[in-house]
N, C-alpha and C positions, 0 to 999 in steps of 0.2 A: 239343802243338799245341792252339790254342784252337778252339772250336767256334762255329758260328752257329746260333742258335735263333730261332724266330718265335712270336709270340703276338699276339692281337688282342682288343680289346673287354674289357679288364679292368674298365673303369668303376669304378675305385677310388672309394670313398666315395659311390657313387650308391645311395641308400636304396631307391628304387623299382625298381631292376633285379631285385631278388629277386622281386617281383610280376610283372614283365614276362617273365622268363626261367626262373623256377623254380630259381634258384640257392640254394645253402644260405645261411642267415643269416650264417654266419661267413666269407663269401666273401673278404673283404679279407685276413684272417689266412691262410686256406687258400691263396690265390694267392701270398702272400709266401713261405710255407713251401714250397710246391711249386716255385716259381721257384728258390729257393736250394738245393733238393735236387738240381736238375739243372744249373743254371748256375753255372759257376765264376767266380772273380774276373777271369780273363783272357778269358772268353768274350764273344761279342757277341750281343745280343738285338735283333732288328728287331721293334719294336712296331708292329702294323698299324692303329693308331688307336684312338681312344676310350680313352685311358689313364685318364681320370677323368671324372666328371660330377657336377654338383650340389655343388661344393665351396665355394660362396660363404661366406666367413668361416672357412674351414677349411684355408687354404693351408698353414699350419704342419704340420698333421696330414698333408696330402698330401706335403709335403716329407719328413717322417719316413718315410712309406711308401716313397717313391722312393729315399731314401738307404739303406734296408735291402736293396734289390734288388741281387744280385750282377751283375757283368758291365758291359760298356759298352753303353749303350742308344742306339738310333737310333729316331726316331719318324717314322712315316708318318702324317700328319694325318688324323684322322677328323672326322665331323660334330660331335663333342662336344669337339674340341680347339681351344678358342677363345683360349688364352693366346698371347702374343707368342712368337716364336721364342726371343728372349732369356730369357724366363721359363722355358721348357722347358730351355734349356741351363744358365742360371745358377742356377736355383733347384731344378730337378727332376733335374738331372744327365744330361740327354741330350747326347750328343756332337754329333748332327746332327738336323735336322728337314727333312722333305721332304713334298711332296704325293704323290709316287710315286717309286720307285727301281727301276732295272734293274741286276741283277748277273748276268753271264753270260747264261743264257737264261731268267731268271726276272724277271717284273715283280711288284714288291711294291706293293700299293695297298690302301687301306682298302675301297674299293668293288669288288664284282665287276663284270666287264665283261658285263653282261647288260642287255637292254632288255625290259621287261615292259609290259603294258597300263597300269601305274601310273606308268611312267617319265615324268618331266617333261622338257620340251625341253632344259633345262640339263643334266640327267643324260644324255640321249640324245647330246648334243653331246660331253660328256666321254667317254662310252663309245666313240663313233666315233673320237674323237681318239686315245685310248689303243689302240684296236684297230689304227689306222694306225701308231702308234708301234711296236707289237709286230711288225707285218709288216716295217716298215722296218728293225728292229733284230734280226730273226730270233729273237724270243723265243718260247718254247714254253709256259711255265707262268705262271699268275696265282696268286699267293699273297695272299689277302685276308682280310678280316673282314667286319664290318658286318651280316651277315644272321643272326647269333647262332645260332638253333636250326634254321635252314633251310639245307640244302645246295643250292648252285646247280647246275642241270643244264646246265652249259656245259663242254665238254671242256677239260681242262688247268687247271681251276680247283680250288683247294684252300682251303677255308674253315678258317682257323685262329682263329676266335672261340673264346674259352675254353670255351664249352659243347661244342665238338667235340673238344677236346684235353685233356679231364679237368682243366681249370683249371691246366694245366702247360705251360710253353714246350716246343715240340717241336723237336728238332734238324732243321735244314734237310736234311741228308743223308738222314735217315730218311724225311722227308716225300717227297723227290724219288726216293728208292729205290722207294717205293710208286708214285710217278707213272710211273717207267720200267716197272714191272711191271704197269701198268694198273689199279692199285687204290689206294684211299685208305686209308692205314693210320691208324686211330684208336688213339691210345695210351691 
């Protein structure tokens, strides 16, 4: 039986991400290796956004990385995912591309559903809209990325930015098992 994994904020080929997040210099290779150690050819990976960044003039290199990754990939767009849907599907091998996705009682989104003193009106509107969507669809959990090294203090939120999951996709069942037990299991 195939498994479902989640991962966010890989930022493949983003040179400055090492400086911003303290990642190891070899993060591109590390993430490809870690991904393929746990994800099988028939598994699915829901990527929570920011697949890459700063790839101008290096699309072929990014295609090479994307083609090395096991499994079927679904992309939830993040703030660095500026390519057309067709490019993600045709050139980077994603099966589908969404702004957000709900499966059973889980909302998959790039952004956490939090409002802070720094939130802009557009962000507040998005958060309130998705909060309403969650209530109307009886969703319990938010699986997100975006905040990299910061865990969001909102119940039911699980940050799957690579910095929180050891640069390795985490199996959704394991993540939700931790949610049911009231804990966040960091692998």
